[in-house]
C-alpha positions in Angstrom: 11.2 33.2 128.7 14.5 31.3 128.7 12.7 28.5 126.9 11.7 30.8 124.0 15.2 32.2 123.8 16.6 28.7 123.5 14.2 27.9 120.7 15.2 31.0 118.7 18.9 30.2 119.1 18.3 26.7 117.9 16.3 27.9 114.8 19.0 30.4 113.9 21.7 27.7 114.2 19.7 25.4 111.9 18.6 27.9 109.2 21.0 30.8 109.6 24.3 29.0 109.3 23.7 27.8 105.6 22.7 31.4 104.6 25.8 32.8 106.2 27.9 30.1 104.6 26.5 31.0 101.1 27.2 34.6 101.7 30.7 34.1 103.0 31.6 31.6 100.2 30.8 34.3 97.5 32.1 33.3 94.0 31.7 29.7 92.9 32.5 28.1 89.5 32.8 24.6 88.1 33.9 23.2 84.7 31.9 20.1 83.8 33.5 19.5 80.3 36.3 21.0 78.2 37.6 19.2 75.2 38.7 19.4 71.5 37.6 17.0 68.8 41.2 15.7 68.5 44.8 16.4 69.4 46.5 16.5 66.0 45.5 18.7 63.1 46.6 19.6 59.6 47.1 23.4 58.9 44.0 23.4 56.6 41.6 21.9 59.2 39.4 23.4 61.9 39.7 23.0 65.7 36.4 22.2 67.3 36.1 23.0 71.0 33.3 22.1 73.4 32.8 23.4 77.0 30.2 23.1 79.8 30.5 25.2 83.0 28.6 27.2 85.6 29.5 30.3 87.7 27.8 31.7 90.8 28.6 35.2 92.1 26.8 38.3 93.6 26.6 40.9 90.9 26.3 43.8 93.5 29.9 43.4 94.6 31.4 40.7 92.3 32.0 40.2 88.6 33.2 37.2 86.6 33.5 35.9 83.0 34.8 33.0 81.1 36.8 32.9 77.8 38.6 30.4 75.6 42.1 31.2 74.3 44.2 29.6 71.6 47.9 30.3 72.6 51.1 29.6 70.7 53.9 27.8 72.7 55.7 31.1 73.1 52.6 32.4 75.0 51.3 34.7 72.2 47.5 34.7 71.8 46.4 33.5 68.4 42.6 33.5 69.0 40.1 34.2 71.7 36.3 33.7 72.1 33.9 36.3 73.4 33.5 36.9 77.1 30.7 34.8 78.9 29.6 36.5 82.1 26.4 34.5 82.6 25.6 34.1 86.3 23.9 31.2 88.1 23.2 29.2 85.0 24.7 26.0 83.4 26.4 27.0 80.1 27.4 24.9 77.1 29.2 26.3 74.1 30.9 25.0 70.9 33.6 26.9 68.9 35.0 26.2 65.4 38.5 27.7 64.9 40.0 27.8 61.4 43.7 27.1 61.7 44.7 28.9 58.5 43.3 32.1 60.0 45.6 31.8 63.0 48.6 33.0 60.9 51.0 30.4 62.3 54.5 30.6 60.9 55.7 27.1 60.2 59.5 27.2 60.6 59.2 23.5 61.5 56.8 20.8 60.3 54.7 20.8 63.5 53.7 23.6 65.8 52.5 23.2 69.4 49.3 25.1 70.5 47.4 25.3 73.7 43.6 25.7 74.0 42.9 27.2 77.5 39.8 27.7 79.6 40.2 31.1 81.1 38.4 32.6 84.2 38.3 36.2 85.3 37.0 37.3 88.8 36.9 40.6 90.7 35.6 41.4 94.2 35.0 45.1 94.6 34.8 45.2 98.4 37.8 43.0 99.1 39.7 44.3 96.1 40.5 40.7 95.0 41.3 40.1 91.3 41.8 36.6 89.9 42.8 36.1 86.3 44.1 32.7 85.2 43.3 29.7 83.1 41.7 26.7 84.8 42.3 24.0 82.2 44.6 23.6 79.2 44.6 21.2 76.2 47.9 20.8 74.1 47.4 20.1 70.4 49.7 19.7 67.4 49.3 21.4 64.0 51.2 20.1 61.0 51.5 22.0 57.7 51.8 20.1 54.4 54.9 20.9 52.5 58.7 20.2 52.0 61.0 20.9 54.9 64.8 20.7 55.5 65.5 20.5 51.7 69.1 20.2 50.8 70.4 19.8 47.2 74.0 19.8 46.2 76.7 18.6 43.8 80.2 17.6 44.6 81.5 20.7 42.6 80.1 23.5 40.5 82.3 23.2 37.3 82.6 20.1 35.1 84.4 19.2 32.0 82.2 17.7 29.3 83.9 14.3 29.7 83.1 14.1 33.4 80.1 12.8 35.4 77.9 15.0 37.5 77.0 13.8 41.0 73.8 15.3 42.5 72.4 14.4 46.0 69.4 15.6 48.0 67.6 15.1 51.3 64.2 16.4 52.3 61.1 15.9 54.6 57.7 15.8 52.9 54.5 16.1 55.0 50.9 16.0 54.0 47.6 14.5 55.0 47.1 11.5 52.8 43.4 11.1 53.7 42.6 14.5 52.1 45.7 15.5 50.1 47.8 14.2 47.2 51.4 15.4 47.1 54.9 14.5 45.8 58.4 16.0 45.2 60.2 15.6 41.9 63.6 16.5 40.5 64.3 17.8 37.0 67.4 18.7 35.0 67.0 21.7 32.7 69.2 23.1 30.0 67.8 26.5 29.3 64.1 25.8 28.9 64.5 22.2 27.9 63.9 19.4 30.4 66.6 16.8 29.9 65.7 14.4 32.7 63.0 14.0 35.4 63.1 11.7 38.5 60.4 9.6 39.9 57.7 11.3 42.0 58.6 10.8 45.6 55.4 10.5 47.7 56.9 9.2 51.0 55.4 11.0 53.9 58.5 11.7 56.0 62.2 12.1 55.6 64.0 10.8 52.5 67.4 11.1 50.6 68.5 10.3 47.1 71.5 10.7 44.8 72.0 10.6 41.0 75.0 10.3 38.7 74.9 11.6 35.0 77.3 11.2 32.1 77.5 14.7 30.7 78.4 13.5 27.2 75.0 11.8 27.0 73.2 15.1 27.2 74.8 16.2 23.9 75.2 19.8 25.1 76.1 22.5 22.6 79.1 24.3 24.1 80.8 27.1 22.4 84.6 26.5 21.8 85.6 29.3 24.2 82.3 29.3 26.2 80.4 27.6 28.9 77.0 25.9 29.3 75.0 25.3 32.4 72.7 22.6 33.7 70.0 23.4 36.4 68.6 20.9 38.8 65.1 22.1 39.8 63.0 20.7 42.7 59.3 20.6 42.0 56.7 20.4 44.8 53.1 19.3 44.1 50.1 19.4 46.5 46.4 19.0 45.9 43.6 19.2 48.5 40.6 17.0 47.8 38.2 19.2 49.8 39.3 22.7 48.9 40.5 21.6 45.5 43.4 24.0 45.9 46.5 23.0 43.9 50.2 23.9 44.5 52.6 23.1 41.7 55.9 25.1 41.9 59.7 24.9 41.9 60.9 25.4 45.4 64.7 25.2 44.9 67.3 25.2 42.1 71.0 24.3 41.7 73.2 25.4 38.7 76.4 23.7 37.6 78.6 24.8 34.7 80.0 22.7 31.9 83.1 23.6 29.9 84.5 21.9 26.8 88.1 22.3 27.9 89.2 20.5 31.0 91.4 17.7 32.2 91.5 14.0 31.6 93.4 12.0 34.3 95.4 9.1 32.8 97.3 8.1 35.9 97.2 9.2 39.6 98.8 6.5 41.8 101.5 5.7 44.3 104.1 3.0 44.2 102.2 1.2 47.1 99.7 2.0 49.8 101.6 0.8 52.9 105.0 2.3 53.8 107.6 2.2 56.5 108.8 5.5 58.0 112.3 5.2 56.4 110.8 4.9 52.9 109.9 7.4 50.2 106.4 7.8 48.7 106.5 7.8 44.9 103.6 9.7 43.3 102.9 9.1 39.6 100.7 11.4 37.6 99.7 11.7 34.0 97.0 13.9 32.6 95.9 16.0 29.6 95.0 19.6 30.4 93.3 21.8 27.8 92.0 25.4 28.2 92.1 28.8 26.5 94.9 30.6 28.4 93.8 34.0 27.0 90.6 34.1 29.1 91.0 31.1 31.5 93.4 30.4 34.3 93.8 26.7 35.0 96.3 24.5 36.8 96.7 21.2 38.7 98.4 20.7 42.1 99.2 17.8 44.4 98.6 18.1 48.2 99.5 15.7 51.0 97.4 15.9 54.2 97.4 14.2 57.5 94.4 13.9 59.8 91.9 16.8 59.9 93.3 18.1 56.6 96.5 19.4 58.0 98.8 20.2 55.0 102.1 18.4 55.0 103.3 19.1 51.4 102.2 20.5 48.1 103.6 20.5 44.6 104.1 23.5 42.4 101.2 24.6 40.1 101.3 22.7 36.8 99.5 24.7 34.1 101.0 23.3 30.9 98.4 22.4 28.3 98.5 19.0 26.6 99.9 15.8 28.0 101.9 16.1 31.3 103.7 13.2 33.0 105.3 14.0 36.4 106.6 11.9 39.3 107.5 12.9 42.8 109.5 11.1 45.6 108.6 12.3 49.0 110.7 11.2 52.0 108.4 10.2 54.8 111.0 11.3 57.4 110.8 14.9 56.0 107.0 15.1 56.6 105.8 16.6 59.9 104.2 13.4 61.2 103.7 12.3 64.7 106.4 9.6 64.7 105.6 8.6 68.3 102.6 6.8 66.9 103.0 3.3 65.5 101.0 4.2 62.4 100.2 7.4 60.6 97.5 7.9 57.9 98.0 10.2 54.9 95.7 11.5 52.2 97.2 12.5 48.8 94.8 14.7 46.7 94.9 15.9 43.1 93.4 19.4 42.9 92.2 21.1 39.7 91.7 24.9 39.6 89.7 26.7 36.8 88.8 30.4 36.5 87.0 32.2 33.7 88.0 35.9 33.8 85.1 37.0 31.6 82.2 35.2 33.4 84.0 35.4 36.8 83.3 31.8 37.4 85.9 29.7 39.3 86.1 26.2 40.7 88.7 24.7 43.1 88.3 21.1 44.2 90.1 17.8 44.4 89.1 15.4 41.7 90.9 12.3 43.1 92.5 11.1 46.3 94.7 8.2 47.6 94.8 7.0 51.2 98.1 5.5 52.5 99.6 4.6 55.8 103.1 4.7 57.3 104.4 2.7 60.2 107.4 1.6 62.2 109.4 -1.7 62.0 109.2 -4.3 64.7 112.4 -6.0 66.0 113.0 -9.7 66.8 115.9 -11.2 68.7 117.4 -14.5 69.7 120.1 -15.7 72.1 122.7 -18.5 71.4 123.8 -20.8 74.3 121.6 -19.1 76.9 121.4 -20.7 80.4 119.3 -20.3 83.4 122.1 -20.7 85.9 125.7 -19.5 86.3 128.3 -20.2 89.0 129.6 -17.2 90.7 133.1 -16.6 89.3 132.1 -17.8 85.8 132.2 -15.6 82.7 128.9 -15.0 80.9 129.3 -15.4 77.1 126.1 -14.5 75.2 125.5 -13.9 71.5 122.4 -11.9 70.6 121.0 -11.8 67.1 118.6 -8.9 66.1 116.4 -8.9 62.9 113.6 -6.7 61.4 110.4 -8.7 61.8 108.7 -7.4 58.6 111.7 -7.9 56.2 113.8 -10.5 58.1 116.9 -8.3 57.4 119.6 -8.1 60.0 119.6 -5.0 62.2 123.2 -4.1 61.4 125.3 -1.3 62.8 122.7 -0.2 65.4 123.4 0.7 69.0 121.8 -1.5 71.6 121.6 -0.4 75.2 121.9 -3.2 77.8 120.8 -2.7 81.4 122.0 -5.1 84.1 119.4 -5.5 86.8 119.6 -7.0 90.3 116.6 -6.9 92.6 114.7 -4.9 90.0 117.2 -2.0 90.1 119.7 -1.1 87.4 123.3 -1.8 88.4 125.1 -1.1 85.1 124.4 0.2 81.6 126.3 -0.9 78.6 125.9 0.2 74.9 127.1 -2.1 72.1 126.8 -1.9 68.3 125.5 -4.7 66.2 127.8 -6.0 63.5 126.9 -6.4 59.8 124.9 -9.5 60.6 123.0 -7.9 63.4 124.8 -9.6 66.3 126.4 -8.4 69.5 128.6 -10.5 71.8 128.6 -10.2 75.6 131.6 -11.4 77.6 131.0 -10.4 81.2 132.5 -11.5 84.5 130.0 -12.5 87.2 132.4 -11.1 89.8 132.4 -7.6 88.3 128.9 -7.1 87.0 126.5 -9.4 88.8 125.4 -10.4 92.3 124.3 -13.7 93.9 120.7 -14.5 93.1 118.4 -13.5 90.2 119.9 -11.2 87.6 118.3 -9.7 84.4 119.7 -8.3 81.2 117.4 -5.8 79.4 118.1 -5.3 75.7 116.6 -1.9 75.0 115.9 -1.2 71.3 113.9 2.0 72.0 117.1 4.1 72.1 117.7 3.8 68.4 115.9 5.8 65.7 112.5 6.0 67.5 110.8 7.3 64.3 111.7 4.1 62.4 111.5 1.3 65.0 108.9 0.5 67.5 110.0 0.7 71.2 111.1 -2.8 72.1 112.7 -4.2 75.3 113.9 -7.8 75.5 114.5 -9.5 78.8 116.9 -12.3 79.7 116.9 -13.6 83.3 119.2 -16.1 85.0 120.4 -17.2 88.5 123.9 -16.9 89.9 125.0 -19.2 92.8 128.1 -20.6 94.6 127.9 -24.2 93.4 128.8 -25.3 89.9 126.1 -25.5 87.3 123.8 -28.5 88.0 124.7 -31.6 85.9 122.1 -33.6 84.1 120.7 -36.7 86.0 122.9 -39.8 85.4 121.5 -43.0 83.9 120.8 -45.8 86.4 124.0 -47.8 85.7 126.0 -44.6 85.9 124.4 -43.8 89.2 125.5 -47.1 90.7 129.0 -46.7 89.5 129.2 -43.1 90.8 127.9 -44.3 94.2 130.5 -47.0 94.4 133.2 -44.5 93.3 132.2 -42.3 96.2 131.6 -45.0 99.0 134.8 -47.2 98.6 137.4 -44.4 98.7 135.6 -43.0 101.7 135.8 -46.4 103.6 139.4 -46.8 102.6 140.3 -43.4 103.9 138.4 -44.1 107.2 140.3 -47.5 107.6 143.7 -45.9 107.0 142.9 -43.2 109.6 142.0 -45.8 112.2 145.2 -47.8 111.6 147.3 -44.6 111.9 145.7 -43.8 115.2 146.3 -47.3 116.5 149.9 -47.2 115.5 150.4 -43.8 116.9 149.1 -45.0 120.2 151.2 -48.1 120.3 154.5 -46.8 118.9 154.1 -43.1 119.7 156.1 -42.3 116.6 157.0 -38.6 115.8 154.5 -36.9 113.4 156.0 -34.8 110.6 153.9 -31.8 109.8 152.7 -31.4 106.2 152.2 -28.0 104.4 148.6 -27.3 103.4 147.8 -27.4 99.7 146.8 -24.1 98.1 144.7 -23.4 95.0 146.5 -22.2 91.9 146.0 -18.4 91.2 144.6 -19.1 87.8 141.5 -20.8 89.4 141.0 -17.9 91.8 140.9 -15.5 88.9 138.6 -17.6 86.8 
């Protein structure tokens, strides 16, 4: 009996465990293949998707299906396939998705899409619900067309004697293998085409500019009227498969032309580089013509510093005919940052024009001049300067100061002199240069200096800081007890000097010995002698 029971347990363990495992495992799925035919598409193409998968589940208490979604990058669903709930079979499906039917808004040249393999599963008994994608493919879709188009002119109103400046930038995208496309620019006067550019077929980003002499267009402008010129941007696209053609104007820019206007005959300054104590001379000459009964017009000069900060402006000059005017602007009167060694200034000539009937106005500068202003640099020199002085000597120094850029003497300017010992200021003296830019120092070493290394600092930064760059000159010297070292003597002079020192010394020594001997022998009485004293004048020197 025990033997039979053991055999039954063994059989159940061999055959029953797999059955139990299959029942416990329940839902089972596997994706064998999921792909698109490519990863980059044009907006007129089709997305081809292929998938192979299998799913196993028990229909009595489970349910599952598979579905393919096309999703925009912002998670909105653009397309979905039918639901495939086939059980216990190997499935293979292909889908063809027309991109133009997806209604993608192309705010940019390329849109990112995701093709996702989506599974749904529910277990009724365990109340388990699974809804999620298992695989995802990222693709890019590009739409042919013109993007980021910018077209402009330097102003909107021109005199017939001027030149028009147009410029444009754009991005053109199309599939060269199946499409033909270009962008072109045209100038129109009413319905007449006056000029057309080349056809730009570059696939990508491009920019271009053009300059036109208005007089060459031979425009008919009424005496008291205004004409216009329109720059139009043409976009052409042809698809070889669909044979669809796009040929349209996608942007326009209108500029206005008047017969009256202004001719600049002179707009200049006396120079382009100034020092801060100088004046800017602005010279202007122009001819201004307009119908004052219906048009308001004038010219005006502006002076700016960095970031278009207004420093000065002239009055409004609206006289018709020839006008010649000069201005002298003192740089010191402008609100510049004089702590800087150099300032940069822009002078602009503005022209204002307003038509009261057509309500058209234009304000813009028509010419500009860039100038710079700076400070002077100072040079100095010392006469009879030495590196060593004897304590008790007087220091006599003559300093000469000049302007580096002009070599003119720095006359009648205050110079601050600091006397330093051990790197600390002991005294401060202020002197004024004479008409030749000189100052004279006559200082006693007993009163103003100490033994050792002394320094004189000539500080120019204390005078007119808006005109002269901060400058400090330094002169250092040693003060000692002994007299100033003399130059080394020549060899013959050295021998003579040695003899001059040795023989008197020997003579003095011999006399001292004789006196001592005589004193010992004769014991004569010694008469005391008053010691010699230095003259007062030497002590005060």
